[in-house]
MINU-526884 format. One line per field, with one value per residue (C-alpha): residue number from 1; residue in three letters; chain; x negated, y, z. Coordinates in nm, 3 decimals. Example, Ala and Ser with C-alpha at 12.3 -4.5 7.8 and 13.67 -1.06 7.14 Angstrom:
BEGIN
i = c(1	2)
aa = c(ALA	SER)
ch = c(A	A)
u = c(-1.230	-1.367)
v = c(-0.450	-0.106)
w = c(0.780	0.714)
end
This chain:
BEGIN
i = c(1	2	3	4	5	6	7	8	9	10	11	12	13	14	15	16	17	18	19	20	21	22	23	24	25	26	27	28	29	30	31	32	33	34	35	36	37	38	39	40	41	42	43	44	45	46	47	48	49	50	51	52	53	54	55	56	57	58	59	60	61	62	63	64	65	66	67	68	69	70	71	72	73	74	75	76	77	78	79	80	81	82	83	84	85	86	87	88	89	90	91	92	93	94	95	96	97	98	99	100	101	102	103	104	105	106	107	108	109	110	111	112	113	114	115	116	117	118	119	120	121	122	123	124	125	126	127	128	129	130	131	132	133	134	135	136	137	138	139	140	141	142	143	144	145	146	147	148	149	150	151	152	153	154	155	156	157	158	159	160	161	162	163	164	165	166	167	168	169	170	171	172	173	174	175	176	177	178	179	180	181)
aa = c(PRO	ARG	LYS	TYR	LYS	ASN	GLY	PRO	LEU	ARG	VAL	GLU	GLU	PHE	LEU	GLY	THR	PRO	ASP	PHE	ARG	SER	PRO	GLY	ASP	ALA	PHE	THR	ALA	SER	ASN	VAL	GLN	TYR	SER	PHE	ARG	TYR	GLN	VAL	LYS	GLN	GLU	ARG	GLY	ARG	TYR	ARG	ALA	SER	LEU	THR	SER	PHE	ASP	ALA	PHE	ALA	VAL	PHE	LEU	GLN	LYS	GLN	SER	TRP	TRP	ARG	PRO	GLU	THR	ALA	SER	GLU	ILE	LEU	ASP	HIS	GLU	GLN	GLY	HIS	PHE	ASP	ILE	ALA	GLU	ILE	ALA	ALA	ARG	LYS	LEU	GLN	TYR	ALA	ILE	GLN	LYS	VAL	LEU	ASN	SER	GLY	LYS	GLY	PHE	GLU	ALA	LEU	ASP	GLN	THR	PRO	GLU	LYS	ALA	ALA	GLU	ARG	LEU	LYS	LYS	LYS	LEU	GLU	SER	VAL	ILE	GLN	THR	ALA	ASN	HIS	GLN	ALA	GLU	LEU	ALA	ASN	ARG	GLU	TYR	ASP	SER	MET	THR	LYS	HIS	GLY	LEU	ARG	PHE	GLY	SER	GLN	ALA	GLU	PHE	ARG	ARG	VAL	GLN	LYS	ALA	SER	LEU	GLN	LYS	LEU	ALA	LYS	LEU	LEU	LYS	GLU	LEU	LYS	SER	GLU	PRO)
ch = c(A	A	A	A	A	A	A	A	A	A	A	A	A	A	A	A	A	A	A	A	A	A	A	A	A	A	A	A	A	A	A	A	A	A	A	A	A	A	A	A	A	A	A	A	A	A	A	A	A	A	A	A	A	A	A	A	A	A	A	A	A	A	A	A	A	A	A	A	A	A	A	A	A	A	A	A	A	A	A	A	A	A	A	A	A	A	A	A	A	A	A	A	A	A	A	A	A	A	A	A	A	A	A	A	A	A	A	A	A	A	A	A	A	A	A	A	A	A	A	A	A	A	A	A	A	A	A	A	A	A	A	A	A	A	A	A	A	A	A	A	A	A	A	A	A	A	A	A	A	A	A	A	A	A	A	A	A	A	A	A	A	A	A	A	A	A	A	A	A	A	A	A	A	A	A	A	A	A	A	A	A)
u = c(-2.491	-2.241	-1.986	-1.918	-1.555	-1.654	-1.681	-1.983	-2.304	-2.401	-2.744	-2.720	-2.674	-3.026	-3.199	-3.559	-3.851	-3.982	-4.262	-4.534	-4.643	-4.378	-4.279	-3.910	-3.731	-3.508	-3.481	-3.178	-3.127	-2.838	-2.760	-2.471	-2.313	-2.025	-1.747	-1.570	-1.377	-1.358	-1.198	-1.266	-1.107	-1.167	-1.212	-1.281	-1.550	-1.721	-1.592	-1.538	-1.585	-1.315	-1.373	-1.006	-1.099	-1.365	-1.527	-1.763	-1.888	-2.231	-2.330	-2.604	-2.877	-2.966	-3.217	-3.405	-3.322	-3.481	-3.501	-3.750	-3.648	-3.739	-3.535	-3.267	-2.904	-2.823	-3.005	-2.735	-2.546	-2.832	-2.873	-2.499	-2.586	-2.795	-2.521	-2.243	-2.504	-2.457	-2.124	-2.052	-2.282	-2.028	-1.721	-1.856	-1.908	-1.570	-1.342	-1.612	-1.527	-1.197	-1.135	-1.250	-1.031	-0.732	-0.789	-0.708	-1.049	-1.223	-1.524	-1.642	-1.931	-1.925	-2.128	-2.108	-2.030	-1.867	-2.153	-2.348	-2.072	-2.009	-2.429	-2.384	-2.115	-2.298	-2.617	-2.389	-2.293	-2.590	-2.710	-2.464	-2.502	-2.879	-2.879	-2.611	-2.856	-3.097	-2.936	-2.908	-3.226	-3.307	-3.034	-3.184	-3.534	-3.334	-3.104	-3.488	-3.653	-3.409	-3.300	-3.670	-3.569	-3.187	-3.441	-3.359	-3.001	-2.809	-2.969	-2.809	-2.481	-2.432	-2.477	-2.329	-2.032	-2.102	-2.128	-1.801	-1.612	-1.715	-1.644	-1.234	-1.222	-1.372	-1.127	-0.817	-0.902	-0.986	-0.596	-0.455	-0.641	-0.537	-0.173	-0.180	0.025)
v = c(31.350	31.479	31.279	31.257	31.349	31.690	31.750	31.892	31.946	32.332	32.418	32.570	32.180	32.104	32.197	32.019	32.153	32.103	31.869	32.061	31.704	31.578	31.715	31.746	32.092	31.880	31.633	31.454	31.209	30.990	30.622	30.355	30.382	30.231	30.196	29.781	29.675	29.353	29.060	28.736	28.447	28.129	27.801	27.436	27.604	27.848	28.223	28.340	28.705	28.819	29.179	29.318	29.643	29.779	30.139	30.245	30.585	30.764	31.017	31.331	31.351	31.701	31.734	31.475	31.688	31.981	32.237	32.501	32.858	32.940	32.586	32.704	32.593	32.381	32.149	32.124	31.908	31.649	31.640	31.538	31.297	31.124	31.147	31.019	30.752	30.591	30.691	30.448	30.198	30.243	30.210	29.896	29.745	29.876	29.669	29.385	29.331	29.477	29.194	28.903	29.070	29.069	28.730	28.536	28.379	28.638	28.761	28.607	28.480	28.187	28.127	27.990	28.338	28.645	28.846	28.630	28.593	28.955	29.027	28.769	29.004	29.268	29.150	28.997	29.417	29.512	29.282	29.373	29.739	29.710	29.560	29.792	30.090	29.895	29.911	30.240	30.362	30.149	30.307	30.689	30.571	30.450	30.791	31.055	30.865	30.884	31.217	31.332	31.473	31.660	31.813	31.561	31.777	31.529	31.220	31.406	31.536	31.128	31.017	31.256	31.138	30.812	30.836	31.051	30.776	30.540	30.700	30.785	30.376	30.266	30.483	30.388	30.020	30.083	30.222	29.934	29.676	29.896	29.883	29.460	29.259)
w = c(2.474	2.220	2.071	1.770	1.786	1.880	1.502	1.239	1.343	1.472	1.489	1.796	1.926	1.855	2.168	2.124	2.086	1.701	1.591	1.429	1.288	1.157	0.767	0.806	0.906	1.178	1.364	1.438	1.714	1.708	1.821	1.882	2.203	2.398	2.668	2.743	3.011	3.082	3.294	3.466	3.545	3.769	3.536	3.607	3.887	3.610	3.506	3.203	3.144	2.828	2.726	2.663	2.550	2.323	2.201	1.991	1.932	1.789	1.995	1.847	2.099	2.146	2.368	2.075	1.856	1.686	1.401	1.338	1.288	0.941	0.807	0.600	0.687	0.376	0.558	0.838	0.586	0.538	0.941	0.935	0.723	0.976	1.272	0.966	0.954	1.338	1.344	1.009	1.223	1.550	1.322	1.174	1.533	1.638	1.377	1.430	1.718	1.775	1.503	1.701	2.015	1.817	1.641	2.063	2.009	2.183	2.310	2.629	2.826	3.089	3.417	3.738	3.952	3.837	3.881	3.599	3.318	3.365	3.270	3.049	2.847	2.847	2.757	2.421	2.386	2.440	2.173	1.898	2.006	1.979	1.622	1.492	1.627	1.420	1.128	1.155	1.136	0.864	0.715	0.804	0.670	0.274	0.335	0.374	0.133	-0.137	-0.011	-0.011	0.310	0.169	-0.063	-0.399	-0.473	-0.713	-0.472	-0.114	-0.272	-0.362	-0.034	0.144	-0.114	-0.018	0.403	0.378	0.183	0.428	0.733	0.559	0.466	0.787	0.982	0.755	0.827	1.214	1.251	1.032	1.267	1.578	1.490	1.422	1.639)
end
């Protein structure tokens, strides 16, 4: 998978085989993934796994994404919109978890062994990632519906404007949050 931070999509990155049953000219597969660190401490006979750092990010799934050779290059902006939706979901998740970490309340899980506490924490994280990916999936459906897969140029332009503004706002909020003591 290719991370969002590597810049805008390029046609040559769509490595999947076109689905000729699909009405679209291209398909972008992406999702939210994450990396994290945690520590485990023993307290009163139990173990507490506490999240110490978290990074959510969007990835473009190149082998699942496809592009028909005859597709107009203007559709690439629409496909970038799908990738932006995943990045917006990742940034929202990053913001939410970073706020919890900054608050001192902690993102943690308790159990009888260090391994079980760590596993419980991982499951908790997987659950929030699934929620973020589900929200991105719903946003992608709305995006395709409202833009008619990029063919309603006015709607397409408005969605892209809003997406770019959302990405900028979230980048600013995350920067501010990371600079908090």
